[in-house]
C-alpha positions as CSV (number, residue, x, y, z in Angstrom):
1,M,0.0,0.0,0.0
2,K,1.2,3.5,-0.8
3,L,1.7,5.9,2.1
4,R,-0.8,8.4,0.5
5,E,-3.4,5.6,0.5
6,L,-2.6,4.7,4.1
7,M,-3.2,8.3,5.1
8,R,-6.5,8.8,3.3
9,E,-9.0,10.9,5.1
10,V,-6.5,11.5,8.0
11,L,-6.8,15.2,8.8
12,E,-4.1,17.5,10.1
13,A,-1.3,15.3,8.7
14,E,1.8,16.6,6.8
15,I,3.9,14.2,4.7
16,I,7.5,15.2,4.6
17,G,9.1,13.1,1.9
18,D,7.8,10.6,-0.6
19,E,4.1,10.1,-0.3
20,D,4.3,7.1,-2.7
21,V,6.6,5.0,-0.5
22,E,5.4,1.5,0.0
23,V,4.0,0.5,3.4
24,Q,4.0,-3.2,4.2
25,G,2.7,-3.0,7.8
26,I,2.3,-0.8,10.9
27,E,4.3,-1.1,14.1
28,F,4.8,0.8,17.3
29,D,6.9,-1.8,19.2
30,L,10.4,-1.1,18.2
31,F,11.6,-4.5,19.3
32,Q,9.6,-6.0,16.4
33,P,10.8,-6.3,12.8
34,L,10.4,-2.9,11.1
35,K,11.4,-3.5,7.5
36,G,8.9,-1.9,5.2
37,K,6.6,-0.8,8.0
38,A,5.2,2.6,9.0
39,V,6.5,3.2,12.5
40,I,4.2,4.8,15.0
41,L,6.7,6.8,17.1
42,F,5.2,7.9,20.4
43,S,7.1,10.7,22.2
44,N,8.8,8.4,24.7
45,S,9.4,5.4,22.4
46,L,13.1,5.8,21.6
47,G,14.0,5.9,25.3
48,K,11.7,3.1,26.2
49,Y,13.2,0.8,23.6
50,N,16.7,2.2,23.9
51,C,17.1,2.9,20.2
52,S,17.6,5.9,17.9
53,I,16.3,7.3,14.6
54,E,19.4,5.8,13.0
55,D,18.3,2.4,14.2
56,L,14.9,2.8,12.5
57,E,16.7,3.8,9.3
58,K,19.1,0.8,9.6
59,N,16.1,-1.5,10.1
60,N,14.6,-0.2,6.8
61,A,11.4,1.2,8.2
62,S,9.2,2.6,5.5
63,C,8.3,5.8,7.2
64,I,7.9,7.4,10.6
65,I,4.6,8.8,11.9
66,S,5.1,11.3,14.8
67,E,3.6,14.3,16.4
68,S,6.8,16.4,15.9
69,P,9.1,16.7,12.9
70,I,11.9,14.1,12.9
71,D,15.4,14.7,11.4
72,T,15.6,11.5,9.3
73,K,16.3,10.2,5.8
74,L,12.9,8.4,6.0
75,T,9.6,9.9,5.0
76,N,8.1,11.5,8.1
77,V,4.4,12.1,8.6
78,V,3.7,14.7,11.2
79,V,0.2,14.5,12.8
80,K,-1.6,16.3,15.6
81,N,-3.0,13.3,17.5
82,I,-0.8,10.2,17.0
83,R,-3.1,7.9,19.1
84,R,-6.1,8.6,16.9
85,V,-4.0,8.4,13.7
86,F,-2.7,5.0,14.9
87,S,-6.3,3.8,14.8
88,Q,-7.1,5.5,11.5
89,V,-4.1,4.2,9.6
90,S,-4.6,0.7,11.0
91,A,-8.2,0.7,9.7
92,N,-7.0,2.0,6.3
93,F,-4.2,-0.6,6.0
94,Y,-6.7,-3.4,6.6
95,N,-9.3,-2.0,4.2
96,R,-11.6,-0.7,6.9
97,P,-13.3,-4.0,7.8
98,N,-15.3,-2.1,10.4
99,E,-17.4,-0.5,7.7
100,K,-18.9,-3.9,6.9
101,M,-19.6,-5.0,10.5
102,K,-21.6,-4.1,13.5
103,F,-20.1,-3.6,17.0
104,V,-21.1,-3.9,20.6
105,F,-18.7,-2.2,23.1
106,I,-18.7,-3.3,26.7
107,T,-16.9,-1.3,29.4
108,G,-16.9,-1.6,33.2
109,T,-14.7,-2.6,36.1
110,N,-16.3,-6.0,36.5
111,G,-18.4,-8.2,34.3
112,K,-17.0,-7.3,30.9
113,T,-15.9,-10.8,29.9
114,S,-19.0,-12.5,31.1
115,T,-21.3,-10.0,29.5
116,T,-19.4,-10.2,26.2
117,N,-19.8,-14.0,26.2
118,I,-23.5,-13.9,27.0
119,V,-24.3,-11.2,24.4
120,S,-22.4,-13.0,21.6
121,N,-24.0,-16.3,22.6
122,I,-27.5,-14.9,22.3
123,L,-26.7,-13.0,19.1
124,N,-25.3,-16.1,17.4
125,N,-28.4,-18.1,18.4
126,G,-30.5,-15.3,17.0
127,G,-28.9,-15.5,13.6
128,V,-26.3,-12.7,14.0
129,R,-22.9,-14.3,13.3
130,S,-20.8,-12.7,16.1
131,G,-17.2,-12.8,17.2
132,V,-15.6,-11.8,20.5
133,I,-12.6,-9.7,21.4
134,G,-11.7,-9.5,25.0
135,T,-9.6,-10.6,28.0
136,E,-9.7,-14.3,27.1
137,G,-8.6,-13.6,23.5
138,S,-10.5,-13.1,20.3
139,Y,-12.6,-15.7,18.5
140,F,-15.2,-16.2,15.8
141,E,-16.8,-19.6,15.5
142,D,-13.9,-22.2,15.5
143,V,-11.1,-19.7,14.9
144,K,-9.2,-18.1,17.7
145,W,-6.6,-15.3,17.8
146,E,-4.2,-14.7,20.8
147,T,-4.6,-11.0,21.2
148,K,-3.0,-10.7,24.7
149,L,-4.6,-7.4,25.7
150,T,-8.2,-7.0,26.7
151,T,-8.6,-4.5,23.9
152,P,-5.8,-5.0,21.4
153,D,-3.7,-2.2,20.0
154,P,-5.0,-0.9,16.7
155,N,-2.6,-2.7,14.3
156,T,-3.6,-6.0,15.9
157,L,-7.2,-5.1,16.3
158,F,-7.9,-4.2,12.7
159,K,-5.9,-7.2,11.5
160,V,-8.2,-9.5,13.5
161,L,-11.3,-7.6,12.4
162,N,-10.3,-8.0,8.8
163,E,-9.8,-11.7,9.2
164,M,-13.1,-12.0,11.1
165,K,-14.9,-10.2,8.3
166,E,-13.4,-12.5,5.6
167,L,-14.7,-15.5,7.6
168,G,-18.3,-14.0,7.5
169,C,-18.5,-12.3,10.9
170,E,-21.3,-9.8,11.0
171,C,-21.0,-8.4,14.5
172,V,-18.1,-8.1,17.0
173,V,-18.8,-8.0,20.7
174,M,-15.8,-6.5,22.4
175,E,-14.5,-5.4,25.7
176,A,-13.5,-1.8,25.9
177,S,-10.9,-1.4,28.7
178,A,-10.4,2.0,30.4
179,H,-6.9,2.1,29.1
180,A,-8.1,1.5,25.5
181,L,-10.6,4.3,25.8
182,H,-8.0,6.6,27.3
183,F,-5.6,5.8,24.4
184,D,-8.3,6.2,21.7
185,K,-7.8,2.6,20.5
186,L,-11.4,2.5,19.3
187,Y,-11.3,5.9,17.6
188,S,-12.1,4.5,14.1
189,L,-14.9,2.2,15.3
190,Y,-18.5,3.1,15.7
191,A,-20.8,0.7,17.7
192,E,-24.5,0.1,17.5
193,I,-24.5,-0.3,21.3
194,G,-22.2,0.6,24.2
195,I,-22.8,-1.2,27.5
196,L,-21.7,0.0,31.0
197,T,-21.6,-2.9,33.5
198,N,-20.4,-0.8,36.4
199,C,-17.6,1.5,37.5
200,K,-15.8,0.7,40.7
201,R,-12.3,1.3,42.0
202,D,-9.5,-0.1,39.8
203,H,-6.3,0.8,37.9
204,L,-5.5,3.8,40.1
205,D,-1.8,2.9,39.5
206,F,-2.4,4.4,36.0
207,F,-5.3,6.8,36.4
208,H,-4.3,8.0,39.9
209,T,-7.9,9.1,40.8
210,E,-11.3,7.4,40.6
211,E,-12.5,10.5,38.8
212,N,-9.9,10.0,36.0
213,Y,-10.8,6.3,35.7
214,Q,-14.5,7.1,35.5
215,R,-13.8,9.8,32.9
216,A,-12.1,7.3,30.7
217,K,-15.1,5.0,30.7
218,E,-17.6,7.9,30.4
219,G,-15.8,9.0,27.2
220,M,-17.2,6.0,25.3
221,F,-20.8,7.2,25.7
222,H,-20.7,9.8,23.0
223,N,-22.5,9.9,19.7
224,T,-19.2,9.8,17.8
225,Q,-18.5,6.4,19.3
226,I,-21.9,4.6,19.9
227,K,-25.4,4.8,18.6
228,F,-27.3,3.6,21.7
229,A,-26.3,3.0,25.3
230,V,-27.2,0.2,27.7
231,V,-26.3,1.2,31.3
232,N,-26.5,-0.2,34.8
233,G,-29.0,2.2,36.5
234,D,-27.9,1.0,40.0
235,D,-24.3,2.2,39.4
236,M,-23.1,5.7,40.2
237,L,-21.7,6.3,36.7
238,G,-24.8,4.8,35.2
239,K,-26.9,7.2,37.1
240,K,-24.8,10.1,35.8
241,L,-25.1,8.9,32.2
242,I,-28.9,8.7,32.7
243,E,-29.1,12.2,33.9
244,N,-26.8,13.6,31.2
245,H,-27.5,11.2,28.3
246,P,-25.5,12.2,25.2
247,V,-27.1,9.2,23.3
248,P,-30.3,7.3,23.7
249,I,-30.1,5.1,26.8
250,L,-31.7,1.9,28.0
251,S,-31.1,1.2,31.7
252,Y,-31.3,-2.0,33.7
253,G,-31.2,-2.8,37.4
254,K,-33.1,-4.1,40.4
255,G,-36.1,-1.9,40.0
256,R,-38.6,-1.3,42.8
257,G,-41.0,-4.3,42.5
258,T,-42.4,-7.0,40.4
259,D,-45.2,-4.9,38.8
260,D,-43.7,-3.5,35.6
261,S,-45.5,-0.2,36.2
262,E,-43.5,0.2,39.4
263,S,-40.1,-1.2,38.4
264,G,-37.1,-0.2,36.4
265,Y,-36.2,3.3,35.3
266,K,-37.8,5.7,33.0
267,I,-35.1,6.7,30.5
268,S,-35.2,9.4,27.9
269,G,-34.7,7.9,24.5
270,S,-36.3,4.6,25.2
271,D,-39.6,3.2,26.3
272,L,-38.1,-0.1,27.4
273,E,-37.6,-0.8,31.1
274,I,-35.8,-3.8,32.6
275,S,-35.7,-4.9,36.2
276,Y,-35.7,-8.3,38.0
277,S,-37.3,-10.0,41.0
278,N,-37.7,-13.4,42.7
279,L,-34.1,-14.4,42.7
280,K,-33.6,-18.1,43.6
281,Y,-30.5,-20.3,43.8
282,G,-30.4,-24.0,43.3
283,E,-28.6,-26.2,40.8
284,T,-29.5,-23.4,38.4
285,M,-30.3,-19.8,39.2
286,T,-33.8,-18.5,38.3
287,F,-35.3,-15.0,38.3
288,D,-37.9,-12.9,36.6
289,V,-37.1,-10.1,34.3
290,H,-39.7,-7.4,33.9
291,C,-39.4,-5.8,30.4
292,K,-42.1,-3.4,29.1
293,G,-45.1,-5.3,30.2
294,E,-43.5,-8.8,29.7
295,I,-42.1,-11.1,32.4
296,L,-39.2,-13.3,31.2
297,K,-38.5,-16.2,33.4
298,V,-34.8,-16.8,33.3
299,E,-33.1,-20.0,34.2
300,T,-29.3,-20.2,34.0
301,K,-26.2,-22.1,35.2
302,L,-24.5,-18.7,35.8
303,F,-24.7,-17.9,39.5
304,G,-24.6,-14.7,41.5
305,E,-26.4,-11.4,41.6
306,F,-23.4,-10.0,39.6
307,N,-24.4,-12.4,36.8
308,V,-28.0,-11.2,37.1
309,Y,-26.7,-7.7,36.1
310,N,-24.6,-9.2,33.3
311,I,-27.7,-11.1,32.0
312,L,-29.9,-8.0,32.2
313,A,-27.4,-6.0,30.1
314,S,-27.3,-8.9,27.6
315,I,-31.1,-9.1,27.4
316,A,-31.3,-5.4,26.9
317,T,-28.8,-5.6,24.0
318,A,-30.6,-8.6,22.5
319,K,-33.8,-6.7,22.6
320,L,-32.2,-3.8,20.6
321,F,-31.1,-6.4,18.0
322,N,-34.7,-7.6,17.9
323,I,-33.9,-11.1,19.1
324,K,-37.0,-13.0,20.1
325,N,-37.7,-13.8,23.8
326,D,-37.7,-17.6,23.3
327,I,-34.2,-17.4,21.7
328,I,-32.9,-15.2,24.5
329,L,-34.3,-17.6,27.2
330,K,-33.1,-20.8,25.5
331,S,-29.6,-19.3,25.0
332,L,-29.4,-18.4,28.7
333,E,-30.6,-21.8,29.8
334,A,-28.2,-23.7,27.6
335,M,-25.2,-21.5,28.2
336,E,-22.4,-23.2,30.2
337,V,-20.4,-21.5,33.0
338,I,-17.8,-19.2,31.6
339,G,-14.3,-20.3,32.4
340,G,-12.8,-18.7,35.5
341,R,-16.0,-16.9,36.3
342,F,-17.6,-18.5,39.4
343,E,-16.6,-21.8,38.0
344,K,-17.4,-24.8,40.2
345,I,-14.8,-27.6,40.0
346,P,-16.5,-31.1,40.2
347,N,-15.3,-33.3,42.9
348,D,-16.4,-36.1,45.4
349,L,-15.0,-34.4,48.5
350,G,-18.2,-32.7,49.5
351,V,-16.6,-29.3,49.1
352,N,-17.6,-26.5,46.7
353,I,-14.3,-25.5,45.0
354,I,-14.8,-22.3,42.9
355,I,-12.3,-20.5,40.7
356,D,-13.0,-16.9,39.9
357,F,-11.2,-14.0,38.3
358,A,-12.3,-11.5,41.0
359,H,-9.5,-9.1,41.6
360,T,-11.1,-5.9,42.9
361,P,-12.8,-5.2,46.3
362,D,-16.2,-5.0,44.7
363,S,-15.9,-8.2,42.7
364,M,-14.5,-10.1,45.6
365,E,-17.4,-9.0,47.9
366,N,-19.9,-10.0,45.2
367,V,-18.3,-13.5,44.8
368,I,-18.2,-14.1,48.6
369,E,-21.8,-13.0,48.9
370,T,-22.8,-15.4,46.2
371,A,-20.8,-18.3,47.8
372,R,-22.8,-17.7,51.0
373,K,-26.0,-18.5,49.2
374,I,-24.9,-21.9,48.2
375,T,-22.8,-22.9,51.2
376,D,-24.0,-24.8,54.3
377,G,-20.6,-24.6,56.1
378,K,-17.7,-22.2,56.0
379,V,-16.6,-19.9,53.2
380,I,-12.8,-20.1,52.7
381,T,-11.2,-17.5,50.5
382,V,-7.8,-17.7,48.8
383,F,-6.5,-14.5,47.1
384,G,-3.6,-12.2,46.4
385,C,-3.0,-8.9,44.7
386,G,-1.0,-8.2,41.6
387,G,2.3,-6.3,41.7
388,D,2.9,-3.0,39.9
389,R,-0.9,-2.2,40.1
390,D,-3.1,-0.1,42.3
391,K,-1.6,-0.5,45.8
392,G,-4.4,1.2,47.5
393,K,-6.9,-1.6,46.9
394,R,-4.7,-4.2,48.6
395,S,-5.7,-3.3,52.2
396,I,-9.3,-2.8,51.1
397,M,-9.4,-6.4,49.7
398,G,-7.8,-7.7,52.9
399,N,-10.6,-6.1,54.9
400,V,-13.3,-7.3,52.5
401,A,-12.0,-10.9,52.5
402,T,-11.6,-11.2,56.3
403,K,-14.9,-9.5,57.1
404,N,-17.0,-11.6,54.8
405,S,-15.2,-15.0,54.9
406,D,-14.9,-17.5,57.7
407,Y,-11.2,-18.2,56.8
408,V,-8.8,-16.4,54.5
409,V,-5.5,-17.5,53.0
410,I,-3.5,-14.6,51.6
411,T,-1.1,-15.5,48.9
412,S,0.8,-14.3,45.8
413,D,-0.8,-13.3,42.5
414,N,1.5,-12.0,39.7
415,P,4.0,-10.0,41.8
416,R,5.6,-8.8,38.6
417,C,8.5,-6.5,39.6
418,E,7.5,-6.0,43.3
419,N,8.7,-8.0,46.3
420,P,5.9,-10.6,46.9
421,M,6.1,-10.3,50.7
422,E,5.6,-6.5,50.5
423,I,2.4,-7.0,48.6
424,L,1.2,-9.5,51.3
425,W,2.1,-7.0,54.0
426,D,0.1,-4.3,52.2
427,I,-2.9,-6.6,52.2
428,E,-2.6,-7.2,55.9
429,K,-2.7,-3.5,56.7
430,G,-6.4,-3.6,56.1
431,I,-7.1,-6.4,58.5
432,D,-8.3,-6.0,62.0
433,R,-5.3,-7.6,63.9
434,S,-7.7,-8.9,66.6
435,N,-9.2,-11.0,63.7
436,S,-7.5,-14.4,63.7
437,N,-9.4,-15.9,60.8
438,Y,-6.6,-15.7,58.2
439,T,-3.1,-16.9,57.4
440,V,-0.4,-15.8,55.0
441,I,1.2,-18.4,52.7
442,S,3.2,-16.8,49.9
443,G,3.4,-19.8,47.6
444,R,0.1,-19.9,45.7
445,A,0.0,-23.7,45.1
446,I,0.8,-24.4,48.7
447,A,-1.9,-21.8,49.8
448,I,-4.5,-23.5,47.7
449,Q,-3.6,-27.0,49.0
450,H,-3.7,-25.6,52.6
451,S,-7.2,-24.2,52.0
452,L,-8.5,-27.5,50.6
453,N,-7.0,-29.4,53.5
454,Y,-8.7,-27.0,55.9
455,A,-12.1,-27.4,54.2
456,K,-14.7,-29.8,55.5
457,S,-17.8,-31.3,53.8
458,G,-20.3,-28.5,53.1
459,D,-17.7,-25.7,53.0
460,T,-16.8,-23.6,49.9
461,V,-13.3,-22.7,48.9
462,L,-13.0,-19.6,46.7
463,I,-9.8,-19.3,44.7
464,L,-9.8,-15.8,43.4
465,G,-7.7,-13.5,41.2
466,K,-6.4,-15.5,38.3
467,G,-9.3,-17.3,36.7
468,V,-8.1,-19.1,33.6
469,E,-4.7,-17.5,33.6
470,N,-2.0,-20.1,32.9
471,Y,1.0,-18.3,34.3
472,I,2.5,-16.3,37.2
473,D,4.3,-13.2,36.3
474,V,7.6,-12.7,38.3
475,N,9.9,-9.9,37.2
476,N,8.1,-9.7,33.8
477,V,8.8,-13.4,33.2
478,K,5.7,-15.5,32.9
479,Y,6.2,-18.9,34.5
480,E,3.7,-21.7,33.7
481,Y,1.2,-22.1,36.4
482,S,-2.6,-22.8,36.7
483,D,-5.0,-22.8,39.7
484,Y,-6.9,-25.5,37.9
485,S,-3.8,-27.8,37.7
486,V,-3.2,-27.4,41.5
487,V,-6.9,-28.1,42.2
488,Y,-7.2,-31.1,39.9
489,E,-4.0,-32.7,41.2
490,Y,-5.3,-32.3,44.8
491,I,-8.7,-33.8,44.0
492,E,-7.1,-36.8,42.2
493,K,-4.9,-37.6,45.2
494,K,-7.7,-37.3,47.7
495,E,-10.2,-39.2,45.6
496,H,-7.8,-42.1,45.0
């Protein structure tokens, strides 16, 4: 592709050099091969990768895109907003696959992955061929892409979108992380629906304040990014969006009763109201959804009030896609538990062993609360906190765990470049020292084995924080590790 074709419809861009130079790819990671590629040069890239402009020239980059003029032999494209241009040129390079597809964006602190899976499942059953991009990777039907980040960088994102389109994908349901929104990764995309699951404390290591974090998510709810919004009316950010709706909004939440005339929220831009009542737990969870004069009786293998919210958001989205009620309900009934999301591990020990990705104070409290509803004995919680992340939430999680569990085992979880013991000490700071219902075991596998040995028949062991992750990150090296492997090995020994 010629550079001038790559830059089509990109405003406020000046090409210094040959606009017909050939571009064979787009790259911002200067550790990657650069031959023939347009290099996205962020202001701090050279120092970060310990290289120079001469190195880019020696590696035969095609051109350099930057926000300031560069003294180089290569063609230099000077732009005003390089983050947005990164998205635009990535879309152009892959022939704008987004123009031939529909999108659903899902943002929120908790529930993004579950809601993404539920929505795509219902849409596929309703005849809308849908793919997924999110925390657990990207996939469409039987094809999967390892995209690493929750929301991939634009060069990867549009490559995957183009391949999905070629396979016949009609709609992409994707997680929109706060970081992705902050960095304008979705700038060139426009979604039919944007969903807010909730906005709680997280990622303050990057955003520094909850206001900044909230602002990043709030930025998605604009008519340049989405056509229609589906928001949690019980969430503080949701309420703010309802009061100042820049796009038509459909809300969902608990409502105020089982009579549709008294439940839900009256939202400008929509005459559809969604609320729920009569929550019951058993081998499956059942509850009623009140939706504009209709009562939908939901039965699902997905447990927890947090999943009720995820399901309500999904039903609202399905309704906007005109999916019929019977398809919605059959989809929810048939759907299996999502990996690493309140996933019960089968065993003959008489103990509920549940693996969950919960890694924020709010998600932890929700998971423990759900465990209480299905537990006759004690709730035993195993968790840790990641290194190089929001340190302030560690003590809060220590407090939440010990206040709501009968016994807690504090352990490691991706210490990254921090001292694992210092992370554990930070967690302990939030615990009432007169409370003796916890212990600290730094080795995660040993901590899990200890919790299972402690458990008696009728107890529940919650193993939180990693979900389906298959590694532990120590000093930026990912060592092979899985909570599942530890649990299955323990069960096999005990049952034989």
